[in-house]
Each structure stands twice: as structure tokens, then as C-alpha cells.
C-alpha positions as CSV (number, residue, x, y, z in Angstrom):
1,X,45.4,38.0,27.6
2,X,46.1,39.5,31.0
3,X,49.2,38.4,32.8
4,X,50.9,39.4,36.0
5,X,54.4,40.9,35.9
6,X,56.0,37.7,37.2
7,X,54.2,35.7,34.4
8,X,55.5,38.0,31.8
9,X,59.1,37.5,33.1
10,X,58.9,33.7,33.4
11,X,57.1,32.9,30.2
12,X,58.8,35.5,27.9
13,X,60.7,32.8,25.9
14,X,57.7,30.7,25.2
15,X,55.0,33.4,25.1
16,X,53.8,32.7,21.5
17,X,53.4,28.9,22.0
18,X,51.8,29.6,25.4
19,X,49.1,31.9,23.9
20,X,48.5,29.4,21.0
21,X,47.8,26.6,23.5
22,X,45.6,28.8,25.7
23,X,43.6,30.1,22.8
24,X,43.1,26.5,21.4
25,X,41.8,25.3,24.8
26,X,39.6,28.3,25.1
27,X,38.0,27.8,21.6
28,X,37.6,24.0,22.3
29,X,35.9,24.8,25.7
30,X,33.3,27.0,23.9
31,X,32.7,25.1,20.7
32,X,29.4,23.6,21.8
33,X,27.9,26.8,23.1
34,X,25.1,28.5,21.1
35,X,24.0,25.3,19.4
36,X,20.3,24.4,19.1
37,X,20.8,21.0,20.6
38,X,22.7,20.4,23.9
39,X,26.1,18.6,23.6
40,X,26.3,14.9,24.3
41,X,27.8,13.7,27.6
42,X,31.1,12.9,25.9
43,X,31.2,16.4,24.3
44,X,30.3,18.1,27.6
45,X,33.0,16.2,29.4
46,X,35.6,17.2,26.8
47,X,34.5,20.8,27.1
48,X,34.9,20.7,30.9
49,X,38.4,19.2,30.6
50,X,39.5,21.9,28.1
51,X,38.1,24.6,30.4
52,X,39.9,23.2,33.5
53,X,43.2,22.7,31.7
54,X,42.9,26.3,30.3
55,X,42.4,27.6,33.8
56,X,45.4,25.6,35.2
57,X,47.8,26.7,32.5
58,X,46.7,30.4,32.6
59,X,47.4,30.5,36.3
60,X,51.0,29.1,35.9
61,X,53.4,31.5,37.8
62,X,50.6,34.0,38.2
63,X,51.1,34.5,42.0
64,X,54.6,33.5,43.2
65,X,55.0,32.6,46.8
66,X,57.8,33.7,49.1
67,X,59.4,31.2,51.5
68,X,62.1,31.8,54.2
69,X,64.5,29.5,56.0
70,X,64.0,29.6,59.7
71,X,67.6,28.6,60.4
72,X,69.4,31.0,58.0
73,X,66.8,33.6,57.2
74,X,67.5,33.1,53.4
75,X,64.6,33.9,51.1
76,X,63.4,32.0,48.1
77,X,60.6,32.7,45.6
78,X,58.5,29.7,44.4
79,X,57.2,30.3,40.8
80,X,54.0,28.3,41.5
81,X,54.2,26.4,38.2
82,X,51.3,24.5,36.8
83,X,53.5,21.5,36.0
84,X,51.3,20.6,33.0
85,X,52.8,18.8,30.0
86,X,51.0,21.3,27.7
87,X,52.6,24.3,29.3
88,X,55.7,25.2,27.2
89,X,57.7,26.5,30.2
90,X,56.9,23.6,32.5
91,X,57.5,21.1,29.6
92,X,61.0,22.6,29.1
93,X,61.8,22.1,32.8
94,X,60.4,18.6,32.8
95,X,62.5,17.8,29.7
96,X,65.7,18.8,31.6
97,X,64.7,16.7,34.6
98,X,64.0,13.7,32.4
99,X,67.3,14.1,30.6
100,X,69.1,14.0,34.0
101,X,67.1,10.9,35.0
102,X,67.8,9.2,31.7
103,X,71.6,9.9,32.0
104,X,71.4,8.3,35.5
105,X,69.5,5.2,34.1
106,X,72.0,4.8,31.2
107,X,74.8,4.2,33.7
108,X,73.1,0.9,34.4
109,X,73.0,-0.2,30.8
110,X,75.9,-2.0,29.2
111,X,74.8,-2.3,25.5
112,X,72.1,0.4,24.8
113,X,70.0,0.3,21.7
114,X,67.5,2.7,20.4
115,X,64.1,1.2,19.2
116,X,61.1,2.9,17.7
117,X,57.7,1.0,17.6
118,X,55.0,2.6,15.4
119,X,51.3,1.9,15.2
120,X,49.1,2.0,12.1
121,X,46.9,5.1,11.8
122,X,43.2,4.6,12.8
123,X,40.0,6.6,13.2
124,X,39.9,5.9,17.0
125,X,40.0,8.9,19.4
126,X,43.4,9.9,20.4
127,X,43.1,8.7,24.0
128,X,42.0,5.3,22.8
129,X,45.0,5.1,20.4
130,X,47.3,5.8,23.3
131,X,45.8,3.1,25.5
132,X,45.9,0.7,22.6
133,X,49.6,1.4,22.0
134,X,50.5,1.0,25.7
135,X,48.6,-2.3,26.0
136,X,50.3,-3.6,22.8
137,X,53.7,-2.8,24.3
138,X,52.8,-4.6,27.5
139,X,51.9,-7.6,25.4
140,X,55.2,-7.2,23.5
141,X,57.3,-7.3,26.7
142,X,55.7,-10.6,27.7
143,X,56.6,-12.4,24.5
144,X,59.5,-14.9,24.5
145,X,61.4,-13.1,21.8
146,X,61.4,-9.9,23.8
147,X,62.5,-11.6,27.0
148,X,65.3,-13.4,25.1
149,X,66.8,-10.2,23.6
150,X,66.0,-7.4,26.1
151,X,66.8,-7.3,29.8
152,X,65.5,-3.8,30.6
153,X,65.1,-0.2,29.4
154,X,62.9,2.8,29.3
155,X,60.1,4.1,27.0
156,X,58.6,7.4,26.1
157,X,55.5,8.2,24.0
158,X,55.5,10.7,21.1
159,X,52.5,12.1,19.3
160,X,52.6,13.5,15.8
161,X,49.8,14.6,13.4
162,X,49.5,15.3,9.7
163,X,46.5,16.1,7.4
164,X,46.7,12.8,5.5
165,X,46.9,10.2,8.3
166,X,45.7,12.2,11.4
167,X,47.2,11.3,14.8
168,X,50.2,9.0,15.0
169,X,51.3,7.9,18.5
170,X,54.4,5.8,18.7
171,X,57.0,4.6,21.2
172,X,60.7,5.5,21.5
173,X,62.8,3.0,23.6
174,X,66.3,2.7,25.0
175,X,66.9,-0.9,25.8
176,X,69.7,-3.1,27.1
177,X,70.3,-6.6,25.8
178,X,71.8,-8.7,23.0
179,X,71.7,-8.2,19.2
180,X,68.2,-8.3,17.7
181,X,67.9,-7.8,13.9
182,X,65.4,-5.4,12.6
183,X,63.7,-8.1,10.5
184,X,63.1,-10.3,13.6
185,X,62.0,-7.3,15.7
186,X,59.5,-6.3,13.0
187,X,58.1,-9.8,12.8
188,X,57.6,-9.9,16.6
189,X,55.9,-6.5,16.6
190,X,53.6,-7.5,13.7
191,X,52.6,-10.7,15.5
192,X,51.6,-8.6,18.6
193,X,49.8,-5.7,16.7
194,X,48.4,-7.7,13.6
195,X,48.7,-4.5,11.5
196,X,52.0,-2.6,12.3
197,X,55.3,-4.0,11.0
198,X,57.2,-0.7,10.9
199,X,60.0,-0.6,13.5
200,X,63.6,0.7,13.8
201,X,66.5,-0.4,15.9
202,X,70.1,0.9,16.0
203,X,73.1,1.0,18.3
204,X,73.7,3.9,20.7
205,X,77.3,5.1,20.7
206,X,76.8,8.2,22.9
207,X,74.7,7.8,26.0
208,X,74.7,11.6,26.6
209,X,73.4,12.4,23.1
210,X,70.8,9.6,23.5
211,X,69.4,11.1,26.8
212,X,69.2,14.6,25.2
213,X,67.5,13.1,22.1
214,X,64.8,11.1,23.9
215,X,64.0,13.9,26.4
216,X,63.1,16.4,23.7
217,X,59.9,14.3,22.9
218,X,58.5,15.5,26.2
219,X,57.8,19.0,24.9
220,X,57.9,18.4,21.2
221,X,54.9,19.3,19.1
222,X,52.4,20.5,21.8
223,X,52.9,24.2,21.2
224,X,53.7,24.1,17.5
225,X,52.0,26.9,15.7
226,X,51.6,24.7,12.6
227,X,49.0,22.5,14.4
228,X,45.3,23.6,14.1
229,X,43.6,24.6,17.3
230,X,41.5,21.5,17.6
231,X,44.5,19.3,17.2
232,X,46.5,21.2,19.8
233,X,43.6,21.0,22.4
234,X,43.1,17.2,21.6
235,X,46.8,16.5,22.2
236,X,46.8,18.5,25.4
237,X,43.7,16.7,26.8
238,X,45.0,13.2,25.7
239,X,48.3,13.7,27.4
240,X,46.9,15.2,30.6
241,X,47.6,12.8,33.4
242,X,49.2,10.2,31.2
243,X,52.6,8.8,32.2
244,X,54.7,9.3,29.1
245,X,58.0,8.0,30.5
246,X,58.2,4.5,32.1
247,X,60.9,2.0,32.9
248,X,60.9,-1.8,32.7
249,X,63.1,-4.8,33.4
250,X,66.2,-4.3,35.6
251,X,65.8,-0.5,35.3
252,X,62.3,-0.5,36.9
253,X,63.5,-0.6,40.5
254,X,66.3,2.0,40.1
255,X,65.5,5.2,42.1
256,X,66.5,8.7,41.1
257,X,65.8,11.9,42.9
258,X,66.2,15.2,41.1
259,X,68.6,17.6,42.9
260,X,66.6,20.2,44.8
261,X,67.5,23.9,44.7
262,X,65.0,24.9,47.4
263,X,65.9,26.0,50.9
264,X,67.2,23.6,53.4
265,X,66.1,23.0,57.0
266,X,62.8,24.3,58.5
267,X,60.9,26.4,56.0
268,X,58.1,28.8,56.6
269,X,55.6,30.4,54.3
270,X,55.9,34.2,54.3
271,X,53.5,35.7,51.8
272,X,52.5,35.7,48.1
273,X,51.7,38.3,45.5
274,X,48.0,37.3,45.7
275,X,48.1,38.1,49.4
276,X,49.6,41.5,48.8
277,X,46.8,42.5,46.5
278,X,44.2,41.0,48.8
279,X,45.6,43.1,51.7
280,X,45.6,46.1,49.5
281,X,41.9,45.5,48.8
282,X,41.3,45.4,52.6
283,X,42.9,48.8,53.0
284,X,46.2,47.7,54.6
285,X,48.5,50.7,54.2
286,X,51.8,49.0,53.3
287,X,50.1,46.6,50.9
288,X,48.3,49.5,49.2
289,X,51.6,51.3,48.7
290,X,53.2,48.2,47.2
291,X,50.3,47.5,44.8
292,X,50.3,51.2,43.7
293,X,54.0,50.9,42.9
294,X,53.5,47.7,40.9
295,X,50.6,49.2,39.0
296,X,52.6,52.3,38.2
297,X,55.5,50.3,36.8
298,X,53.1,48.1,34.9
299,X,51.3,51.1,33.2
300,X,54.5,53.0,32.5
301,X,56.6,50.3,31.0
302,X,54.1,47.9,29.3
303,X,53.7,48.4,25.5
304,X,50.0,49.0,24.9
305,X,50.2,47.7,21.3
306,X,51.9,44.4,22.0
307,X,50.8,44.2,25.7
308,X,54.4,43.0,26.5
309,X,57.4,44.3,28.4
310,X,60.9,44.7,27.0
311,X,63.5,42.3,28.2
312,X,65.3,45.0,30.2
313,X,62.1,46.2,31.9
314,X,61.1,42.6,32.8
315,X,64.5,42.0,34.5
316,X,64.2,45.3,36.4
317,X,60.7,44.4,37.5
318,X,61.8,41.0,38.7
319,X,64.5,42.6,40.9
320,X,62.1,45.3,42.1
321,X,59.6,42.6,43.1
322,X,62.3,40.6,45.0
323,X,63.4,43.8,46.8
324,X,59.8,44.6,47.7
325,X,59.4,41.1,49.2
326,X,62.7,41.5,51.2
327,X,61.4,44.9,52.4
328,X,58.2,43.4,53.7
329,X,59.9,40.5,55.4
330,X,63.6,41.3,56.0
331,X,66.0,38.4,56.5
332,X,66.5,37.2,60.1
333,X,69.6,38.6,61.7
334,X,71.3,35.7,63.4
335,X,72.9,36.3,66.8
336,X,76.7,35.7,66.8
337,X,77.8,32.5,68.3
338,X,79.3,33.0,71.8
339,X,83.1,32.6,71.9
340,X,84.6,29.7,73.7
341,X,85.2,30.9,77.4
342,X,88.6,29.8,78.5
343,X,89.2,28.8,82.1
344,X,90.4,31.6,84.5
345,X,94.1,31.9,84.6
346,X,96.2,33.1,87.5
347,X,99.9,33.7,88.0
348,X,99.9,31.8,91.3
349,X,101.9,28.6,91.2
350,X,100.3,25.5,92.7
351,X,101.6,24.3,96.1
352,X,103.5,21.1,95.8
353,X,103.5,18.6,98.6
354,X,101.3,20.8,100.8
355,X,100.9,19.5,104.3
356,X,97.5,18.0,105.1
357,X,95.0,20.2,106.9
358,X,95.1,19.7,110.7
């Protein structure tokens, strides 16, 4: 699988899981080809979704973009991430962002409790099971028992799979409220679902550990090598565009903004790696020299057997790339601020009680 140098550096920690997901989506997008009968509309739509998601994840961090602050001349490289839940690298970043958000939300909870709501396995498609679980939880929040014991909280969806029962979507909650026995909670959930009495509720003694625990479900299981290719692609398609984390009750209106590490002030787009190769194709001399240098480093230091770089080479190439970008567009040299001009001084003493002009 061909990757740019920047992709090899960014995705080196999750490269195995990344290739497993991409291969699973590629196989699923081609599973109906070569058949004697054309696929059904639902099968064709699923094939198109797998192909589009494969293209999106495969282009993650492929062509980074260089930005520059107009005020300070400082440079910053945007990774151009795909931000897909199925991308292992983007899922890790999203998990850290959710952990910070949950830590902020937990400051508004006095008596936190951890609740797990399960759903009985069925033969429905995975997307239909997720919609069914979310609608049941909405009905649960409208019940009198829920409103009596819970004042607010947050929820996150987790998907698991096994050979015996198939897919198993369930909800993990952190709620604020009064004591609610597990027996009473199970009775309420069974009354709503008609077939799912299994629940769990327990006190939370460390808010920090709770935030870390619940955020791991964002990226858990999607890139697991133990899952078959069809299961991996089904989970990736089912979670695409689905809001897995949601708040309710008195936590719903609490706003949180992730701290930004980007440039401040007025920002301008400088160039991208894609533009460099495009300019080299159009015979622009400087771009051709840079592309030759990058290709030389790639062929000299990439292992032909594993098609990967060593960690040391990847770090060197990352710094080389950054220096090349700085060479193309050097930082702005700011003019020094003018010094404060003091009023003109003279040794002459002022005339006191001078006679008026005649």
C-alpha cells in the first residue's frame, strides 16, 4: 500500500491496524464484483460507502498543508487528517479530546455513577440495532423513574462482536443523581426494552479515572486484528456519521471548546506537498529539485521488503520536509519597533517673568 513520507511518519504507531481497516474496506467494496447477477440497491449502496470510506482514510495525512501567521511569520504544518472514527490515528486524537471534555463535564456533577445498559442480540443489521438502542434510551429518559433518580449525564456507544451472538451494541453512561438500586434500574430498563434486563450501576470514586475509562470506547475494537474483515467494515460503516457521545439533563447546555494549538491571528495558506509535486510536473525548477530530493530519500531509506522506514529515518525525513518548506517560504522578518523619541533637550534655562512684547 503506497503512502507518502508524511503518512509513514504520522501513522507509524498504528500502521498494522490501519492496513487491516483499509484492506477490510477494500475487500467489502469489491465483494459483489464478478457475480453473474447485479447486486441489489442495498448491496450497491453498501459497496459505495465502503469505497468512499476507504478513499477517505487512505488519504489521511497524505498531503500536509503549510500555513503561516501574517503577524509573526511563524510556520505550522497541518496534518490534513481524515477525522474518521475508523482511522486508528484520528480515533486516538478524538479519544484524548473526549477525555478532556468529560473531565470538564464531571466538574458539574456532584454524585457521579457509572451505568451500563445492554441490549439483547438480534439478527437486525448493525445500523438498525444502533438506531433501536438510541430510541430505547430516549424512551428511558422520559420515564418517571429515570427523571426521579437522574438529573443529567453523558452517554457513549460501544460495539462488540463475537461468533456466538454476533454484534452487541450497548451504552455506557456517567450520570448525576440520587441512589438507584440495580434491581430497580433493571426493572425500568426491561419495561422499556421488553427483552433486555441486564444492566450495571456503580459509584464513581475517581472522576479522572472515569473520564479515561469512558473515552477509550471511542477507538476500542475498530482496528482489532481479531475481527474478520467483514465485521471490521460493517462496524466502520455503521459508526460513520453517528454521534457516539451525547449529553443530557443539566449537562446538555454546558459548552466546552478544545484548546487549539494552531497559529493565532491572521493566517494565510502557503503551500502543500501536493502542490509541490504538481509544480514539479509542470516543470517548475525549484519544485522539481525538491521532488527529486524527496524521491531520492524515499528510495534510499525505505526497506523494499517491509515497505516501511525505520523510526530514525522517519524522524529525519520529517525534519527535512519541514526545513524544505521553510526554505521555500522563509519566515517573515519583522521590522524592529521604533524607539520612543524623547523631546529635544537644551541647556538653556527658561526665562522667568519675561516682559511682555512691545
